[in-house]
VOZA-724702 format. One line per field, with one value per atom (N, C-alpha, C): residue in three letters; atom name; z, y, x. Coordinates in steps of 0.001 Angstrom, whole numbers, padded with zeros to 6 digits. Atoms other than C-alpha are relative to their C-alpha. Layout:
BEGIN
kolse	[ALA:...];
vexti	[CA:...];
pz	[Z:...];
py	[Y:...];
px	[X:...];
//
This chain:
BEGIN
kolse	[MET:MET:MET:SER:SER:SER:GLU:GLU:GLU:VAL:VAL:VAL:LEU:LEU:LEU:THR:THR:THR:GLY:GLY:GLY:THR:THR:THR:LYS:LYS:LYS:ILE:ILE:ILE:MET:MET:MET:HIS:HIS:HIS:TRP:TRP:TRP:PRO:PRO:PRO:ASP:ASP:ASP:PHE:PHE:PHE:ALA:ALA:ALA:GLY:GLY:GLY:PRO:PRO:PRO:ALA:ALA:ALA:GLN:GLN:GLN:GLU:GLU:GLU:PHE:PHE:PHE:LEU:LEU:LEU:VAL:VAL:VAL:VAL:VAL:VAL:GLU:GLU:GLU:HIS:HIS:HIS:ASP:ASP:ASP:ARG:ARG:ARG:ILE:ILE:ILE:GLY:GLY:GLY:MET:MET:MET:ARG:ARG:ARG:TYR:TYR:TYR:LEU:LEU:LEU:ILE:ILE:ILE:GLN:GLN:GLN:ARG:ARG:ARG:VAL:VAL:VAL:GLY:GLY:GLY:GLY:GLY:GLY:PRO:PRO:PRO:PRO:PRO:PRO:LYS:LYS:LYS:TRP:TRP:TRP:GLU:GLU:GLU:ASP:ASP:ASP:ALA:ALA:ALA:LYS:LYS:LYS:HIS:HIS:HIS:LEU:LEU:LEU:ARG:ARG:ARG:ALA:ALA:ALA:PHE:PHE:PHE:LEU:LEU:LEU:ARG:ARG:ARG:ALA:ALA:ALA:ASN:ASN:ASN:GLN:GLN:GLN:HIS:HIS:HIS:LEU:LEU:LEU:LYS:LYS:LYS:VAL:VAL:VAL:ALA:ALA:ALA:ALA:ALA:ALA:ALA:ALA:ALA:ASP:ASP:ASP:LEU:LEU:LEU:ASP:ASP:ASP:ALA:ALA:ALA:THR:THR:THR:ASP:ASP:ASP:PRO:PRO:PRO:LEU:LEU:LEU:LEU:LEU:LEU:LEU:LEU:LEU:GLU:GLU:GLU:ARG:ARG:ARG:SER:SER:SER:ARG:ARG:ARG:TYR:TYR:TYR:ASP:ASP:ASP:THR:THR:THR:GLY:GLY:GLY:SER:SER:SER:ASN:ASN:ASN:ASN:ASN:ASN:GLN:GLN:GLN:ALA:ALA:ALA:ARG:ARG:ARG:LYS:LYS:LYS:ALA:ALA:ALA:ALA:ALA:ALA:LYS:LYS:LYS:ALA:ALA:ALA:ALA:ALA:ALA:VAL:VAL:VAL:LYS:LYS:LYS:GLY:GLY:GLY:ILE:ILE:ILE:GLN:GLN:GLN:SER:SER:SER:HIS:HIS:HIS:VAL:VAL:VAL:ASP:ASP:ASP:ALA:ALA:ALA:ASP:ASP:ASP:GLN:GLN:GLN:ARG:ARG:ARG:ALA:ALA:ALA:SER:SER:SER:ASP:ASP:ASP:ALA:ALA:ALA:GLU:GLU:GLU:ASP:ASP:ASP:ASP:ASP:ASP:GLU:GLU:GLU:GLU:GLU:GLU:ASP:ASP:ASP:ASP:ASP:ASP:SER:SER:SER:PRO:PRO:PRO:PRO:PRO:PRO:THR:THR:THR:LYS:LYS:LYS:ARG:ARG:ARG:VAL:VAL:VAL:ARG:ARG:ARG:ARG:ARG:ARG:ALA:ALA:ALA:CYS:CYS:CYS:ALA:ALA:ALA:PRO:PRO:PRO:ALA:ALA:ALA:ALA:ALA:ALA:THR:THR:THR:VAL:VAL:VAL:CYS:CYS:CYS:LEU:LEU:LEU:GLN:GLN:GLN:GLU:GLU:GLU:LYS:LYS:LYS:SER:SER:SER:LEU:LEU:LEU:GLU:GLU:GLU:CYS:CYS:CYS:PRO:PRO:PRO:ILE:ILE:ILE:THR:THR:THR:HIS:HIS:HIS:GLU:GLU:GLU:ILE:ILE:ILE:MET:MET:MET:THR:THR:THR:ASP:ASP:ASP:PRO:PRO:PRO:VAL:VAL:VAL:VAL:VAL:VAL:ALA:ALA:ALA:GLU:GLU:GLU:ASP:ASP:ASP:GLY:GLY:GLY:HIS:HIS:HIS:THR:THR:THR:TYR:TYR:TYR:GLU:GLU:GLU:ARG:ARG:ARG:SER:SER:SER:ALA:ALA:ALA:LEU:LEU:LEU:VAL:VAL:VAL:THR:THR:THR:TRP:TRP:TRP:LEU:LEU:LEU:ASN:ASN:ASN:LEU:LEU:LEU:SER:SER:SER:SER:SER:SER:ILE:ILE:ILE:SER:SER:SER:PRO:PRO:PRO:VAL:VAL:VAL:ILE:ILE:ILE:GLY:GLY:GLY:ASN:ASN:ASN:HIS:HIS:HIS:MET:MET:MET:GLY:GLY:GLY:ARG:ARG:ARG:THR:THR:THR:MET:MET:MET:LEU:LEU:LEU:PRO:PRO:PRO:ASN:ASN:ASN:ARG:ARG:ARG:THR:THR:THR:LEU:LEU:LEU:LYS:LYS:LYS:SER:SER:SER:ILE:ILE:ILE:ILE:ILE:ILE:ALA:ALA:ALA:SER:SER:SER:ARG:ARG:ARG:GLY:GLY:GLY:SER:SER:SER];
vexti	[N:CA:C:N:CA:C:N:CA:C:N:CA:C:N:CA:C:N:CA:C:N:CA:C:N:CA:C:N:CA:C:N:CA:C:N:CA:C:N:CA:C:N:CA:C:N:CA:C:N:CA:C:N:CA:C:N:CA:C:N:CA:C:N:CA:C:N:CA:C:N:CA:C:N:CA:C:N:CA:C:N:CA:C:N:CA:C:N:CA:C:N:CA:C:N:CA:C:N:CA:C:N:CA:C:N:CA:C:N:CA:C:N:CA:C:N:CA:C:N:CA:C:N:CA:C:N:CA:C:N:CA:C:N:CA:C:N:CA:C:N:CA:C:N:CA:C:N:CA:C:N:CA:C:N:CA:C:N:CA:C:N:CA:C:N:CA:C:N:CA:C:N:CA:C:N:CA:C:N:CA:C:N:CA:C:N:CA:C:N:CA:C:N:CA:C:N:CA:C:N:CA:C:N:CA:C:N:CA:C:N:CA:C:N:CA:C:N:CA:C:N:CA:C:N:CA:C:N:CA:C:N:CA:C:N:CA:C:N:CA:C:N:CA:C:N:CA:C:N:CA:C:N:CA:C:N:CA:C:N:CA:C:N:CA:C:N:CA:C:N:CA:C:N:CA:C:N:CA:C:N:CA:C:N:CA:C:N:CA:C:N:CA:C:N:CA:C:N:CA:C:N:CA:C:N:CA:C:N:CA:C:N:CA:C:N:CA:C:N:CA:C:N:CA:C:N:CA:C:N:CA:C:N:CA:C:N:CA:C:N:CA:C:N:CA:C:N:CA:C:N:CA:C:N:CA:C:N:CA:C:N:CA:C:N:CA:C:N:CA:C:N:CA:C:N:CA:C:N:CA:C:N:CA:C:N:CA:C:N:CA:C:N:CA:C:N:CA:C:N:CA:C:N:CA:C:N:CA:C:N:CA:C:N:CA:C:N:CA:C:N:CA:C:N:CA:C:N:CA:C:N:CA:C:N:CA:C:N:CA:C:N:CA:C:N:CA:C:N:CA:C:N:CA:C:N:CA:C:N:CA:C:N:CA:C:N:CA:C:N:CA:C:N:CA:C:N:CA:C:N:CA:C:N:CA:C:N:CA:C:N:CA:C:N:CA:C:N:CA:C:N:CA:C:N:CA:C:N:CA:C:N:CA:C:N:CA:C:N:CA:C:N:CA:C:N:CA:C:N:CA:C:N:CA:C:N:CA:C:N:CA:C:N:CA:C:N:CA:C:N:CA:C:N:CA:C:N:CA:C:N:CA:C:N:CA:C:N:CA:C:N:CA:C:N:CA:C:N:CA:C:N:CA:C:N:CA:C:N:CA:C:N:CA:C:N:CA:C:N:CA:C:N:CA:C:N:CA:C:N:CA:C:N:CA:C:N:CA:C:N:CA:C:N:CA:C:N:CA:C:N:CA:C:N:CA:C:N:CA:C:N:CA:C:N:CA:C:N:CA:C:N:CA:C:N:CA:C:N:CA:C:N:CA:C:N:CA:C:N:CA:C:N:CA:C:N:CA:C:N:CA:C:N:CA:C:N:CA:C:N:CA:C:N:CA:C:N:CA:C:N:CA:C:N:CA:C:N:CA:C:N:CA:C:N:CA:C:N:CA:C:N:CA:C];
pz	[000000:000000:000000:000119:-000882:001285:-001168:001633:000171:-000296:003339:000088:000075:002563:001253:-001139:005371:-000286:000163:005920:-000415:000432:004797:001188:-001005:006802:-000405:000251:007085:000694:-000553:007569:-000166:000103:008395:000765:-000525:009347:000681:-000713:012086:-000196:000187:011521:-001206:001240:008064:000232:-000251:009571:000985:-001013:012157:-000588:000472:011937:-000285:000325:010521:001185:-000938:012803:-000830:000791:011714:000746:-000562:012250:-001089:000913:010662:000044:000083:009447:000004:-000193:010766:-000559:000443:010095:-000348:000336:008590:000306:-000363:010203:-000781:000855:007433:000645:-000655:009522:001097:-001076:012509:-000458:000596:010176:000859:-000806:012036:-000496:000354:011562:001277:-001104:013903:-000321:000248:014199:000982:-000834:015473:-000010:-000158:016807:000868:-000825:018391:001439:-001405:022177:000695:-000647:022863:-000887:000781:021737:-001070:001041:018590:000562:-000470:019038:-001186:001048:017043:-000087:000212:015522:-001063:000903:013744:-001420:001391:009938:-000495:000452:009370:000559:-000611:011818:-000674:000653:010162:-001378:001344:006681:000048:-000157:007880:000360:-000389:009481:-001212:001166:006247:-001019:000929:004203:000482:-000568:006568:000190:-000293:006921:-001160:001006:004510:000454:-000416:004512:-001190:001002:002657:000351:-000227:002245:-000539:000408:002127:-000024:000147:000789:000792:-000802:002772:-000703:000753:-000022:000036:-000018:000328:001385:-001369:004098:000250:-000387:005433:001183:-001071:007720:001379:-001299:010440:000364:-000308:010375:001438:-001414:014045:000162:-000119:013398:-000187:000194:012093:001212:-001199:015035:001180:-001102:017438:-000171:000263:015773:000380:-000280:016120:001496:-001459:019878:000504:-000465:020175:-000862:000904:017400:000624:-000666:019183:-000983:001004:015893:-000258:000211:015855:001071:-001007:017584:001002:-001094:020795:-000409:000432:019097:-000788:000784:016658:000908:-000913:019493:000788:-000735:021426:-000878:000919:018360:-000218:000197:017792:001225:-001242:021438:000147:-000092:021298:-000973:001006:018125:000464:-000499:019648:001145:-001116:022773:-000521:000591:020572:-000548:000530:018834:001140:-001143:022228:000628:-000598:023449:-000785:000820:020496:000311:-000341:021335:001340:-001327:024988:-000060:000128:023964:-000577:000598:021778:001027:-001008:024652:001037:-000975:027065:-000569:000637:024569:-000048:000050:024194:001381:-001364:027998:000405:-000331:028333:-000673:000737:025690:000686:-000719:027581:001277:-001225:030811:-000294:000371:029021:-000304:000321:027752:001253:-001241:031273:000671:-000606:032381:-000987:001059:029217:000378:-000266:029248:-000554:000424:028633:-001510:001462:024879:-000531:000437:024489:000423:-000464:026572:-000890:000928:024260:-001281:001224:021265:000208:-000268:022958:000103:-000085:023542:-001382:001384:019733:-000627:000487:019432:-001148:001124:017142:-001355:001263:014431:-000360:000248:014836:-000462:000389:014546:-001466:001411:011216:-000880:000744:010034:-000089:-000014:011089:-000906:000872:009281:-001463:001369:006116:-000331:000215:006532:-000269:000168:006777:-001374:001349:003306:-001063:000943:001738:-000214:000317:-000007:000592:-000583:001884:-001038:001052:-001472:-000664:000729:-003287:000923:-000966:-000162:-000560:000540:-002090:000369:-000306:-001380:-001031:000901:-002839:-000728:000756:-005501:-000176:000129:-005777:001060:-001090:-002343:000057:-000161:-001904:001216:-001154:001117:-000474:000372:000639:001089:-000955:002426:001301:-001239:004967:000902:-000811:006230:-000195:000239:004939:-001336:001186:002314:-000882:000974:-000870:-001198:001319:-004175:-000898:000760:-006502:-001002:001044:-009379:000592:-000641:-007019:000576:-000572:-005302:-001092:001110:-008622:-000502:000447:-009742:000997:-001047:-006391:-000037:-000036:-006488:-001251:001203:-010021:000195:-000267:-008576:001254:-001283:-005083:000635:-000745:-002930:001477:-001383:000275:000280:-000378:002053:000129:-000110:001668:001379:-001324:005197:001112:-001120:007455:-000381:000425:005349:-000044:000065:005420:-001411:001282:002442:-000102:000206:000957:-001453:001341:-002061:-000744:000861:-004811:000207:-000245:-003401:000560:-000520:-002843:-000012:-000186:-001769:-000008:000015:-002568:001393:-001279:000488:-000310:000428:-000381:001033:-001051:002986:-000112:000118:002624:-001300:001290:-001040:000082:-000126:-000124:000855:-000842:002589:-000815:000847:000107:-001005:000977:-002454:000637:-000679:000120:000287:-000256:000740:-001190:001185:-002842:-000387:000360:-002882:000771];
py	[-001188:000000:001251:-001200:003485:000822:-000873:006160:000801:-000816:007947:001452:-001381:011651:000783:-000873:014193:000885:-000823:016054:-000779:000825:013150:-000391:000508:012340:-001396:001383:008619:-000244:000363:007503:-001503:001443:003860:-000388:000429:001877:-001358:001288:-000792:-000763:000593:-001393:000682:-000599:-000893:000938:-000825:000613:001132:-001000:002741:001182:-001195:006111:-000297:000167:006497:000440:-000456:006727:000672:-000825:009303:000297:-000532:010330:000747:-000860:012821:-000367:000269:012029:001347:-001321:015009:000074:-000005:014096:-001418:001290:011305:000054:000106:010453:-001177:001072:008508:-000745:000650:007829:-000955:000829:006522:-000934:000834:004863:000023:-000157:006260:001207:-001100:008597:000653:-000716:011291:000089:000119:010662:000862:-000824:013156:-000568:000377:011951:001041:-000942:014037:-000504:000374:014044:-000172:000157:014047:000505:-000478:015065:-001011:000933:013567:-000998:001037:010321:-000641:000683:008586:-001465:001392:005247:-000612:000704:002668:-000034:-000072:003032:-001353:001332:-000728:-000357:000301:-001043:000776:-000815:001829:-000560:000519:000381:-001336:001283:-003069:000235:-000333:-001502:000441:-000502:000268:-001108:001123:-002907:-000892:000932:-004840:000611:-000655:-002254:000864:-000872:-000567:001440:-001370:003082:000947:-001056:006363:001051:-001039:008878:001332:-001344:012580:000868:-000794:014757:001299:-001225:017804:001148:-001087:020114:-000061:000168:018704:000170:-000130:019253:001398:-001271:021989:000576:-000647:024525:-000252:000244:023693:-001476:001429:019960:-000195:000191:018783:-000477:000483:017023:001137:-001150:020225:000930:-000834:022168:-000613:000690:019547:000097:-000085:019596:001378:-001354:023380:000254:-000160:023034:-000451:000584:021026:000412:-000412:022666:001171:-001041:024624:001061:-000989:026353:001029:-000947:028089:001081:-001049:031414:-000236:000235:031645:000307:-000372:033325:-001130:001114:030433:-001153:001087:027916:000309:-000374:029861:-000129:000084:030051:-001449:001425:026299:-000592:000522:025578:000435:-000503:027774:-000737:000710:026042:-001406:001354:022594:000027:-000125:023764:000211:-000225:024991:-001274:001288:021616:-000888:000842:019856:000453:-000491:022124:-000491:000538:021007:-001471:001413:017396:-000173:000070:017978:000337:-000386:019690:-001145:001143:016732:-001111:001049:014355:000321:-000386:016349:-000195:000189:016293:-001470:001437:012543:-000542:000440:012054:000397:-000465:014128:-000870:000870:011977:-001355:001282:008826:000102:-000191:010250:000026:-000084:010998:-001383:001351:007417:-000835:000758:006049:000296:-000392:007980:-000106:000029:007162:-000890:000821:005689:-001401:001397:001975:-000190:000179:002479:000110:-000128:003664:-001210:001165:000751:-001197:001091:-001635:000135:-000197:-000061:-000373:000368:-000479:-001507:001451:-004143:-000627:000493:-004488:000368:-000418:-003584:-000832:000766:-006533:000483:-000498:-005234:001332:-001292:-001759:-000194:000282:-003242:-000385:000387:-004834:001226:-001224:-001450:000834:-000755:000228:-000633:000685:-002447:000305:-000352:-001753:001414:-001383:001960:000119:-000074:001327:-000452:000457:-000235:000998:-000986:002803:001139:-001172:005631:001244:-001213:008942:000982:-000915:010681:-000517:000558:008339:-000639:000710:006626:-001350:001324:003350:-000927:000968:000129:000134:-000210:000551:-001287:001123:-001705:000124:-000246:-000094:001015:-000944:001449:000428:-000535:003698:000912:-000872:005534:001308:-001324:009282:000558:-000605:011614:000433:-000368:012520:-001208:001201:008907:-000745:000647:008031:-000755:000841:005446:000434:-000432:006348:-000942:000639:004821:000784:-000659:005556:001022:-000888:007052:001236:-001132:009231:000980:-000866:010543:000772:-000676:011320:001165:-001062:013291:001144:-001032:015116:000858:-000735:016052:000830:-000831:017373:001328:-001203:019926:000736:-000609:020530:-000715:000597:019961:-000120:000071:019908:-001378:001308:016614:000060:-000001:015735:-000426:000475:014266:000971:-000836:016498:001456:-001395:019668:000607:-000515:019983:-000140:000125:020495:-001365:001264:017249:-000098:000198:016191:-001104:000970:013697:-001422:001334:010754:-000923:000978:007627:-001383:001331:004065:-001033:001027:000917:-000580:000628:-000411:-001461:001385:-004086:-000818:000739:-005336:000204:-000298:-003580:-000557:000512:-004598:-001501:001444:-008287:-000297:000177:-007923:000232:-000308:-006324:-001132:001077:-009044:-001264:001212:-011779:000049:-000132:-010380:-000509:000385:-011117:-001443:001413:-014660:-000948];
px	[000836:000000:000880:-000804:001296:-000045:-000088:002230:-001291:001172:-000659:000461:-000448:-000353:-000375:000256:-000093:-001214:001198:-003351:-001223:001125:-005531:-000872:000934:-008656:-000433:000408:-009439:-001332:001305:-013055:-000165:000208:-013793:-001254:001292:-016897:000117:-000026:-016634:-001305:001320:-020357:-000637:000482:-021908:-001175:001184:-025062:000292:-000327:-023268:000742:-000706:-021510:001462:-001410:-018036:000867:-001019:-015009:001087:-000905:-012454:001293:-001238:-008857:000757:-000746:-006455:001471:-001444:-002930:000719:-000598:-000953:001421:-001396:002672:000446:-000590:004757:001496:-001417:008093:000586:-000524:009847:001158:-001136:012939:-000494:000536:010993:-001102:001052:008441:-001260:001201:005450:-000792:000889:002496:-000531:000637:001193:-001490:001437:-002568:-000787:000876:-005156:-001412:001401:-008501:-000686:000743:-011247:-000035:000084:-011074:001330:-001293:-007338:001123:-001143:-003859:000391:-000454:-002286:001010:-000915:-000339:000706:-000762:002372:-000432:000374:001381:000913:-000906:003529:-000573:000464:003334:-000500:000422:003101:-001374:001288:000218:-001124:001015:-001664:-000333:000249:-001236:-000734:000700:-002311:-001460:001376:-005384:-000818:000712:-006331:-000262:000222:-005878:-001140:000977:-008137:-001386:001269:-010916:-000470:000592:-013299:000174:-000272:-012282:-000094:000075:-012485:001039:-000999:-009665:-000519:000411:-010523:001252:-001218:-007703:-000104:-000042:-006603:-000724:000624:-007836:-001523:001458:-011368:-000611:000504:-011643:-000547:000591:-013901:000784:-000780:-012203:-000592:000652:-014746:-000024:-000040:-014006:000506:-000402:-013820:001440:-001371:-010511:001007:-000890:-008899:-000055:000139:-010291:000741:-000687:-008984:001513:-001444:-005563:000535:-000480:-005306:000129:-000107:-005832:001368:-001262:-002610:001193:-001074:-000599:000750:-000779:002147:000463:-000397:002943:-001079:001085:-000453:000067:-000003:-000872:-001120:000941:-002855:-001438:001344:-005823:-000648:000534:-006223:-000401:000313:-006113:-001275:001208:-008750:-001239:001138:-011003:-000397:000287:-010683:-000670:000574:-011428:-001458:001371:-014536:-000910:000797:-015704:-000338:000238:-015284:-001001:000947:-017128:-001418:001316:-019976:-000593:000458:-020183:-000474:000361:-020248:-001313:001247:-023055:-001200:001086:-025181:-000241:000121:-024445:-000694:000609:-025349:-001495:001410:-028600:-000816:000685:-029529:-000184:000067:-028755:-001067:001014:-030927:-001397:001305:-033789:-000368:000237:-033373:-000369:000292:-033335:-001419:001344:-036509:-001049:000924:-038176:-000112:000013:-037155:-000831:000768:-038621:-001492:001412:-041873:-000551:000441:-042045:-000210:000150:-041562:-001343:001273:-044678:-001156:001001:-046614:-001174:001187:-050158:000160:-000112:-050801:000093:-000036:-051342:001414:-001385:-047737:000817:-000747:-046481:-000274:000335:-048326:000815:-000773:-046622:001454:-001384:-043258:000153:-000055:-044103:000095:-000068:-044282:001336:-001314:-040591:000536:-000540:-039679:-000508:000540:-042025:000635:-000638:-040547:001432:-001381:-037048:000073:000027:-037953:-000163:000234:-039224:001276:-001245:-035977:001039:-000952:-033950:-000296:000388:-035924:000476:-000407:-035221:001486:-001450:-031483:000448:-000325:-031597:-000455:000524:-033269:000994:-000822:-031422:-000655:000576:-031896:-000526:000451:-032437:-001273:001144:-034847:-001039:000857:-036307:-000460:000253:-036184:001153:-001053:-034259:001115:-001134:-030780:000400:-000549:-029264:001506:-001441:-025809:000411:-000288:-025086:001461:-001351:-022053:000038:-000189:-020667:000609:-000490:-020195:000905:-000938:-017779:-000674:000689:-020487:-000240:000132:-020415:-001303:001289:-023895:000017:000061:-024838:-001167:000996:-026729:-000004:000016:-027819:000954:-001060:-024886:-000559:000516:-026911:-000668:000671:-028958:001023:-001027:-025815:000741:-000672:-024111:-000850:000911:-027176:-000030:000028:-027294:001256:-001264:-023587:000224:-000075:-023968:-000724:000789:-026387:000443:-000344:-025003:001186:-001117:-021901:-000333:000451:-023972:-000604:000534:-024739:-001516:001462:-028437:-000503:000417:-028457:000382:-000461:-026346:000221:-000078:-026114:001380:-001370:-022313:000560:-000674:-020026:000670:-000719:-018675:000452:-000529:-016627:-000741:000668:-017476:000512:-000538:-015503:-001075:000953:-017596:000635:-000578:-016835:-001116:001063:-018895:-000227:000353:-020730:-000355:000192:-020241:-000770:000707:-021488:-001502:001432:-024822:-000568:000464:-025075:-000281:000209:-024713:-001227:001184:-027376:-001269:001158:-029773:-000238:000120:-029032:-000567:000482:-029713:-001493:001439:-033193:-000818:000750:-034209:000182:-000282:-032832:-000917];
//
């Protein structure tokens, strides 16, 4: 496998239906044969180059070039917090941005907790509906096979740079008209990766 370029963001999916996990390749020490890796939630750490390349060979992943990254990307903001070469004002701005992102996450969590509390005090009719969870699970599984653009079961699913899976033809048409993610509303490039795991699951349904 070729060298991973500095500034590249790596997105990988431990679970095809779950969110992407991400990290940023900050530096490459060719003499020490290691990469400096930045993840959200802590300082950058050096990792062995052989281990990183083996990990990428073994896992479905997507590489996003440095030129395609948005300036507000959480990984770039996190990196600026620990970059001693940045001036103090830049570090403060990055810290404030990350804090703002966390406040949104906390607000969502509080809303979710409030919803859970409401369900605990819900009338018997709601409890009956919750008792039918298996049927709801089947419905959710069906939803996970649908393209967010067409709302139809996919036949050629691909993972986009926003970490979500779409029908290839629908995503190509969308990106010809807009560079904004149809799901999360952030800027994204045209890179896409086949979601072979999901494609095999969809194919098995018809057999």
